[in-house]
C-alpha positions in Angstrom: 89.3 127.4 96.5 89.1 130.2 99.0 85.0 130.3 97.9 84.5 127.1 98.7 86.2 127.9 102.2 84.2 130.7 102.4 81.1 129.6 102.1 82.1 126.4 104.6 82.5 128.9 107.2 79.3 130.3 106.2 76.1 129.6 107.8 72.2 130.5 107.9 70.0 131.9 110.7 66.1 130.5 110.8 66.0 134.3 109.8 67.3 134.0 106.4 70.2 136.2 107.2 73.8 134.5 106.5 76.1 134.9 109.6 80.5 133.7 109.3 80.8 131.4 112.0 83.3 128.9 112.3 82.6 125.4 110.4 83.8 122.5 112.3 84.5 121.5 108.7 86.7 124.7 108.4 89.4 123.8 111.0 89.9 120.3 110.0 90.8 121.8 106.6 94.6 122.6 107.2 95.4 120.2 109.5 93.7 117.5 106.1 95.7 119.9 104.5 98.8 119.1 106.0 98.4 114.9 106.1 97.8 115.3 102.6 101.7 117.4 102.1 103.1 114.7 104.9 101.2 111.9 102.0 102.6 113.5 99.2 106.5 114.8 100.1 107.2 112.4 102.9 105.4 108.7 103.0 104.7 108.2 99.4 109.0 108.4 98.1 110.0 106.9 101.0 107.8 104.1 100.0 109.2 104.7 96.4 112.3 103.9 97.7 111.4 101.0 100.0 109.8 99.0 97.0 112.9 100.3 95.0 115.1 98.3 97.3 112.8 95.7 98.2 113.6 94.8 94.1 117.3 95.3 93.9 118.0 92.6 96.6 115.1 90.0 94.8 116.8 90.5 91.8 120.8 90.2 93.1 122.6 87.1 91.9 125.8 85.4 92.2 128.7 87.3 91.3 127.4 90.2 91.1 129.7 93.1 92.3 127.5 95.1 94.8 127.9 98.3 96.9 127.4 98.4 100.8 125.4 101.3 103.1 129.3 101.1 105.2 131.1 101.6 101.6 132.3 98.2 101.3 132.7 97.2 97.7 132.2 93.4 97.2 131.5 90.6 94.7 128.5 88.6 96.3 129.8 84.3 96.9 126.7 82.7 98.7 123.2 84.2 100.0 120.0 82.8 102.0 117.3 84.2 103.0 119.3 86.6 105.2 123.0 87.7 104.4 125.5 87.9 101.6 128.8 85.4 101.8 130.8 89.1 100.2 134.5 88.5 98.8 135.6 91.6 99.1 139.3 91.1 98.2 140.7 88.2 97.1 140.6 85.5 99.6 138.4 87.5 101.8 134.9 86.8 103.1 132.2 89.0 105.1 128.7 88.8 105.9 126.8 90.8 105.5 122.7 91.5 106.3 120.8 92.1 103.4 119.8 94.8 104.0 123.2 96.4 103.7 123.7 96.8 100.3 123.5 100.1 98.8 123.3 99.9 95.6 124.6 97.0 92.4 128.0 98.6 91.0 127.4 98.6 87.1 130.0 96.6 85.2 131.1 98.6 81.9 130.8 95.1 79.9 127.1 95.0 81.2 126.8 98.0 80.6 128.0 97.5 76.9 125.6 94.6 77.5 121.7 96.2 78.6 122.6 98.6 75.9 123.3 96.3 72.8 120.0 93.9 74.3 117.8 97.1 73.9 
């Protein structure tokens, strides 16, 4: 890698002598490396998390127990395109947006069924 940078930094005069002057590509190289680092360590993982959350929300159904981003646990009693109606305790319901769901709570019986299915 260092050899490539050195070769890019060197230019040749009309006399054939090589001089070390700054090539514009070499001055842009640190910026390009910084963009690549940001992409692989910040942007790409965030896209994967967003995709996983969208898959989670699209696969939820009536009767699923979920945890909201506020830490409330509830069972989905009805849903529309924008929100869920969660039963927080028997007879108590609240309306939450689809984005407020953090995760689906796995019931002990659900784990046994999924293990036997595979």
